[in-house]
C-alpha positions as CSV (number, residue, x, y, z in Angstrom):
1,M,21.3,-23.7,-17.6
2,A,23.0,-20.9,-19.5
3,M,24.3,-22.9,-22.4
4,S,20.9,-24.4,-22.9
5,S,19.3,-20.9,-23.0
6,N,21.8,-19.9,-25.8
7,K,21.0,-23.0,-27.9
8,T,17.3,-22.6,-27.3
9,F,17.4,-18.9,-28.5
10,W,19.4,-19.6,-31.6
11,G,17.8,-23.0,-32.3
12,F,14.3,-21.4,-32.3
13,L,15.5,-18.7,-34.7
14,M,17.0,-21.3,-37.0
15,Y,13.7,-23.2,-36.9
16,V,11.9,-20.0,-37.9
17,K,14.4,-19.1,-40.6
18,Q,14.2,-22.6,-42.2
19,N,10.4,-22.7,-42.4
20,P,9.7,-23.3,-46.1
21,Y,6.1,-22.2,-45.7
22,G,6.5,-18.9,-43.9
23,D,7.2,-15.4,-45.1
24,I,9.2,-14.1,-42.2
25,N,11.5,-11.2,-43.0
26,W,14.7,-12.8,-41.9
27,E,16.8,-9.6,-42.2
28,R,14.5,-7.7,-39.8
29,L,14.1,-10.6,-37.4
30,H,17.9,-11.2,-37.4
31,A,18.5,-7.5,-36.6
32,M,16.1,-7.8,-33.7
33,A,17.7,-11.1,-32.5
34,C,21.2,-9.6,-32.6
35,A,20.1,-6.6,-30.6
36,F,18.4,-8.9,-28.0
37,A,21.4,-11.1,-27.8
38,K,23.7,-8.2,-27.3
39,E,21.5,-6.8,-24.5
40,N,21.3,-10.2,-22.8
41,A,24.7,-11.6,-23.5
42,T,26.0,-11.5,-20.0
43,A,22.8,-12.3,-18.0
44,Q,21.7,-15.1,-20.2
45,T,25.0,-16.2,-21.7
46,I,23.7,-15.6,-25.2
47,T,26.2,-15.6,-28.0
48,A,26.2,-12.6,-30.4
49,G,24.8,-13.2,-33.8
50,T,27.0,-13.3,-36.9
51,A,26.7,-11.4,-40.1
52,L,24.2,-12.8,-42.6
53,T,27.1,-13.6,-44.9
54,H,29.0,-15.5,-42.2
55,A,29.4,-19.3,-42.4
56,N,26.8,-19.5,-39.6
57,E,24.3,-17.5,-41.8
58,G,23.6,-15.0,-39.0
59,L,23.2,-17.5,-36.2
60,G,25.2,-17.2,-33.0
61,V,25.3,-20.9,-32.5
62,V,24.8,-23.9,-35.0
63,D,25.7,-26.8,-32.7
64,F,22.4,-27.7,-31.1
65,S,23.3,-31.3,-30.2
66,T,22.5,-32.7,-26.8
67,D,20.2,-29.8,-25.9
68,I,17.6,-29.2,-28.6
69,T,15.0,-31.2,-30.5
70,F,13.1,-29.7,-33.4
71,P,9.3,-30.3,-33.7
72,A,8.4,-33.5,-35.5
73,Y,5.0,-35.0,-36.5
74,A,3.2,-37.1,-34.0
75,S,0.0,-38.9,-35.1
76,A,-2.1,-38.2,-32.0
77,T,-1.2,-34.6,-31.4
78,R,0.2,-33.4,-34.8
79,V,3.4,-32.0,-33.1
80,S,5.6,-34.2,-30.9
81,A,5.7,-33.8,-27.1
82,D,8.5,-32.2,-25.1
83,G,11.8,-33.8,-26.0
84,A,10.2,-36.3,-28.5
85,G,11.0,-34.4,-31.6
86,T,13.9,-34.8,-34.0
87,A,17.3,-34.5,-32.3
88,A,19.4,-31.6,-33.5
89,S,22.9,-32.0,-34.8
90,T,26.3,-30.3,-34.6
91,T,26.5,-28.4,-38.0
92,L,24.5,-25.9,-39.9
93,A,24.2,-28.3,-42.9
94,A,23.0,-31.2,-40.8
95,N,20.5,-29.0,-39.0
96,K,19.2,-27.6,-42.3
97,L,18.5,-31.2,-43.4
98,I,16.7,-31.9,-40.2
99,L,14.6,-28.8,-40.4
100,A,13.6,-29.6,-44.0
101,N,11.6,-32.4,-42.5
102,A,10.5,-30.6,-39.3
103,M,6.8,-30.1,-38.4
104,Y,5.6,-26.6,-39.1
105,P,2.1,-25.2,-38.5
106,E,1.5,-24.8,-42.2
107,K,2.7,-28.3,-43.1
108,S,0.1,-30.7,-44.6
109,I,0.0,-34.1,-42.9
110,A,-2.4,-35.7,-45.3
């Protein structure tokens, strides 16, 4: 499904961007993502990225509802199974709150 590919692409990048434990160079990753999105816009129906100063903070899409779940803690496996994570929302602000509690590889679960 094309729309799902678009949400998956930008949703993953938002997950990476919001990781409070990582040291990803967002400016470089964003430039690469924008070039990739531009190259695959037609074939994969990927929305172009926005400027980093845009209301979407560089993301092409911020409404990930109905299609995306972000990783959540699961006691048996550390990370939730497919589709069992935290459901994404419709706005950048809501998704930032969700991602503040998402499961990241560096997160302690003590």
